[in-house]
C-alpha positions in Angstrom: 0.0 0.0 0.0 2.9 2.3 0.6 4.7 1.6 -2.7 2.7 4.1 -4.8 3.1 7.1 -2.4 6.8 6.2 -2.1 7.3 6.2 -5.8 5.5 9.5 -6.1 7.8 11.0 -3.5 10.9 9.6 -5.2 9.7 11.0 -8.5 9.0 14.4 -7.0 12.5 14.4 -5.5 14.0 13.7 -9.0 11.8 16.4 -10.6 12.7 19.0 -8.0 16.4 18.1 -8.2 16.4 18.4 -12.0 14.5 21.7 -12.1 16.7 23.2 -9.4 19.8 22.1 -11.4 18.4 23.8 -14.5 17.8 27.1 -12.7 21.1 27.0 -10.9 23.1 26.6 -14.1 21.0 29.3 -15.7 21.8 31.6 -12.8 25.5 30.8 -13.1 25.4 31.6 -16.9 23.6 34.9 -16.3 25.9 35.9 -13.5 29.0 35.2 -15.7 27.5 37.1 -18.6 26.7 40.1 -16.4 30.1 40.2 -14.8 31.9 40.0 -18.1 29.6 42.5 -19.7 30.1 45.0 -16.9 33.9 44.6 -16.9 34.3 44.9 -20.7 31.7 47.7 -20.9 33.8 49.8 -18.4 37.1 49.1 -20.1 37.7 51.6 -22.8 40.7 49.7 -24.3 38.8 46.4 -24.6 35.6 48.0 -26.0 37.7 49.9 -28.5 39.4 46.7 -29.6 36.2 44.7 -29.9 33.7 47.2 -31.3 36.4 49.0 -33.3 37.4 45.9 -35.2 34.7 44.1 -37.1 36.7 41.0 -37.6 37.0 40.4 -33.8 33.3 41.3 -33.2 32.0 39.0 -35.9 34.4 36.3 -34.8 32.8 36.4 -31.3 29.3 36.3 -32.8 30.2 33.3 -35.0 31.8 31.6 -32.0 28.6 32.0 -30.0 26.5 30.6 -32.8 28.8 27.6 -33.2 28.6 26.8 -29.5 24.8 27.0 -29.4 24.4 24.9 -32.5 26.9 22.3 -31.4 25.3 22.0 -28.0 21.9 21.7 -29.5 22.8 19.2 -32.3 25.5 17.1 -30.5 24.5 17.2 -26.8 23.9 13.4 -26.8 27.5 12.8 -28.1 29.1 15.2 -25.7 30.1 14.3 -22.1 28.7 16.3 -19.3 31.9 18.2 -18.5 32.3 19.3 -22.1 28.6 20.4 -22.4 29.0 22.4 -19.2 32.2 24.0 -20.3 30.6 25.0 -23.7 27.7 26.5 -21.9 30.0 28.6 -19.6 32.1 29.6 -22.6 29.0 30.7 -24.5 27.9 32.8 -21.4 31.4 34.3 -21.3 31.5 35.3 -25.0 27.9 36.6 -24.8 29.0 38.8 -21.9 31.6 40.3 -24.2 29.2 41.0 -27.0 26.5 42.3 -24.7 28.9 44.8 -23.1 27.7 47.3 -25.7 24.6 48.0 -23.6 26.9 49.9 -21.1 28.0 52.1 -24.0 24.5 52.9 -25.1 22.2 52.9 -22.1 22.5 54.5 -18.6 23.5 52.2 -15.8 20.3 53.0 -13.8 18.0 52.0 -16.7 20.0 48.8 -17.2 19.5 47.9 -13.6 15.8 48.8 -13.5 15.2 46.9 -16.7 17.0 43.9 -15.4 14.7 43.7 -12.3 11.6 44.2 -14.5 12.8 41.4 -16.8 13.6 39.2 -13.8 10.1 39.6 -12.3 8.5 39.1 -15.7 10.6 36.0 -16.4 9.8 34.5 -12.9 6.0 35.1 -13.4 6.1 33.5 -16.8 8.2 30.5 -15.6 5.9 29.9 -12.6 2.9 30.0 -14.9 4.5 27.4 -17.2 5.3 25.3 -14.1 1.9 25.2 -12.5 -0.6 25.5 -15.3 -2.4 22.3 -16.4 -3.1 23.8 -19.8 -1.0 22.3 -22.7 1.1 25.2 -24.0 2.4 23.3 -27.1 0.2 25.2 -29.6 1.2 28.5 -28.0 4.8 27.5 -28.1 4.6 26.7 -31.8 2.9 30.0 -32.4 5.6 31.9 -30.5 8.3 30.0 -32.4 6.8 31.3 -35.6 6.7 34.7 -34.1 10.4 34.4 -33.3 11.1 33.6 -37.0 9.2 36.7 -37.9 11.2 38.8 -35.5 14.5 37.5 -37.0 13.3 38.3 -40.5 12.0 41.8 -39.5 15.3 42.5 -37.7 17.4 41.6 -40.7 15.2 43.8 -42.9 15.4 46.7 -40.5 19.2 46.6 -40.7 18.8 48.1 -44.1 15.7 50.2 -43.4 17.0 51.7 -40.2 13.5 52.4 -39.0 13.2 53.4 -35.3 9.4 52.8 -35.5 9.9 49.3 -36.9 12.5 48.6 -34.2 10.1 49.6 -31.5 7.4 47.3 -32.9 9.8 44.4 -33.1 10.7 45.0 -29.4 7.1 45.0 -28.2 6.3 41.9 -30.2 9.6 40.3 -29.0 8.5 40.8 -25.3 5.3 38.9 -26.0 7.1 36.2 -27.9 9.7 35.6 -25.2 7.3 35.7 -22.4 5.3 33.0 -24.1 8.4 31.0 -24.9 9.5 31.2 -21.3 6.2 29.7 -20.1 6.3 27.0 -22.9 10.0 26.1 -22.3 9.4 25.8 -18.6 6.5 23.4 -19.1 8.7 21.3 -21.4 11.4 21.2 -18.8 8.8 20.0 -16.2 7.7 17.3 -18.6 11.3 16.3 -19.2 12.0 16.1 -15.5 8.9 13.9 -14.9 10.0 11.5 -17.6 13.5 11.0 -16.2 13.8 7.3 -15.4 15.0 6.1 -12.0 18.7 5.4 -11.9 19.4 7.4 -15.0 23.1 8.2 -15.6 24.0 11.4 -13.7 26.0 12.7 -16.8 22.9 12.4 -18.9 20.9 14.2 -16.3 23.5 17.0 -16.2 23.4 17.4 -20.0 19.7 17.7 -19.8 20.0 20.3 -17.2 22.6 22.2 -19.2 20.3 22.2 -22.3 17.4 23.4 -20.2 19.6 26.1 -18.6 20.7 27.3 -22.1 17.1 27.4 -23.3 15.9 29.5 -20.4 19.1 31.6 -20.5 18.4 32.6 -24.1 14.7 33.4 -23.3 15.9 35.6 -20.4 18.6 37.4 -22.4 16.4 38.1 -25.4 13.5 39.3 -23.2 15.9 41.6 -21.4 17.2 43.1 -24.6 13.7 43.7 -25.9 12.6 45.4 -22.7 15.8 47.5 -22.7 15.0 48.8 -26.1 11.6 49.9 -24.8 12.5 51.1 -21.3 16.2 51.9 -21.5 17.4 55.5 -21.3 20.3 56.2 -23.7 23.5 58.0 -22.6 
């Protein structure tokens, strides 16, 4: 009679442990990005070297893309330590490229936007965690919206329209709020499906991929909000 309650308790422990690991790694990635961005953004010599040399800047961007695509496509073939190192390296490189915000926006508006983004992200993530509604259809719709944002952003590089940029930012906020809830629900489902006794390395890799997904949702939501709320220097 006690077997079923015991199994449920063990399952909940596994789920809680996995979710906690995901958010811990996400927090580590965000902290690393923030520290690096702050340091680089306040170093005139480094910012001049990076943003004054297109080769270095685009090399950093390409490096980030390679890391994300490699993690996403080859996570099953990587060992846990390599996957973790790649995630941390990506967070480090992203901090370098995101340091531009300290050159464009005031420090006070960056801080206030970060807190607004954090509260929005937490609310969206909690909703995705507790809701019983299947968010798959919404997630697919938001994914299409993300593709639209990417296309519109590329087009606006040539148009240089401030109005279009603002529209993209508002739509982007909606898209990444929705994706945060959807991705959180997916992670919960993944945690529930983890079999008992699963290799710890495999669990770690799952947590790293989950952390990367939520990390990207947070960073993009923050940038969209910063375009709307940020005060320029």
